[in-house]
N, C-alpha and C positions, 0 to 999 in steps of 0.2 A: 401520636408520636410527638414528644416534646421538642423544644428548641435545643439543638445541639451546640455544644461549646465549639469555638473555632478549631481547636486542636482535634476534636472528634470529627468535625466536618472534613478536615484535611486527611485524617486517617481513613475515612469512608471513601474519599476520592482516590487515595493511594491504593486502597484494597480493590476498588473497582478496576483501576488500571492494571493491577497485578492479575486480577481475575481474567481480564480480556487477553493479557499476554499469555497466561496459562492455557486458556481455551484455544488461542490461535496456534500455540505450539503443540497441542495434543495430537497424537497419531490419528485419532478418530477424525478430528476436524481437518487435518492435513489431507487425509484420504478423501473426505467429502469434497474439499475444495478442488483437489486434483481430479477427482471424478467428475465434478461439474465442468471442469475445463474441457473435457472430452478431447484431450490432446496429451501426448506423452511429453510432459514438462515436469521438471524437478521443482522443489520448493524454492531453491536458489534462482532457478530460471524464471519462475513466476515473479519473484521480487524484481529481477532485472526487467522483465516485460512490463510490470507496473510502472517502474521508474521511467522507462523509455516512452511508454504511452503517455504518461503524465507530462514529461518534459521534452519530448522529441519535437523536431530533430535535435539530437544531443550527441556530443562527441563521445566516442568510446572511452576516452580517458576520464571524462566527467562521470560516466556511468560507474567506473571503478572507484572514483573518489567518493561519490555519493553512497555507493554500497559499502564503502569502508574496506575494500579489498585491493590487492595489487592487480596490475594490468593483466597478468597471465591468468589469474583466477577469474577476472571479469570476462576475458576472452572465452574461457571454458564454459561460462554460464551463457554467454551471448551466442556462441557458435550453433548450439542446437536450436535456438530460437530462429536464427537465420535459416538453417537447413529445413526447419519445419514451415517456413514461410510466414512466421509470426512477426518478424521484423524485417526491414530492408536496410541495406547499407549503401551509402553513396560517398563518393570521395569529394573532399573540399577542393574547389577549383583553385583557390589561392595557395593551399598547402596540401599537396597530394598525400602527405603522411596522416592527415586527419580524416578519420572515418566518421560520417554522420549516420546515426541510427534513428529509425523511426518505426513505430508500430504499423503493421499492415492492417487491412480490413480483417483478415483472419485472426490476427493478434488481438485486435479490439473485440472481436466476437468471443474469443476465449475469456477475456476480462468481463464482458457483458454477461456471459453465462455464470461466472463466479459471482458477480455482483447480484445477479438475479436470484441466485441461491441464498445469498446473505440477506437480501431484502425479504425473501419469502420466510426465512428464519425469523427475522425481526418482526414481520407481520404476525407470525404465530405467537411469538413471545408477548407482543403488545395487543393481542386480540381482545383482551378484557379491559384495556385502558380506554379512557375517554379520548375523543379526538383532540380536546384541549390539552390533555396531559401529553399525548404523543407530539403535538405541535410544540409544547413547552420544552419537552426533552430534546427534540430536533434543534430547536433554536439555541438552547443552552449548550448542547454538544458542539454545534457549529461555532459558537462564540468561544468555547473552551479550546477547540482546535486552533482557531485563529490566534488566541492569546498564547498558546504554546508555541506556535510558529513565530510570533512576534518576539517572545522572550528568548527563544533560541537564536534568532537573528541578532538581538541586542547583546546576548552573551558572546556571540561570535565576533561582533564588532568591537567589543570591549577587550577581547584577548589578543 
């Protein structure tokens, strides 16, 4: 495989991102993920659980903001998680109107099962790759993720 031009490299990266988005939205993949969760949870609920687990304790209003939905929509996504024991709610001592949300052990176990399935899928896909290639991919993807986060933060600061 010859050296690609910069515009072809960017096109390849864009196509990969689009491919990942398409796979993640596919009904087949959604059913696999929700099946691995072994919990009655919607796709929207799973997104909320991931956000709460990653950032908790987090205010309910911040969950809505980060999900890009209004407070009532976020509440409809959060309520089943709380009822299922996947998240816990506590009230802010200084401002009783603020609810702090945090993933419970059961919620983290749901995410662990899903992540385990994804890691098993990746292991299958990468089975014929060398250890050096897998390490290089992991290193570059982590670097790409951090660069995306940094550039997003810079754009937010600039606006």
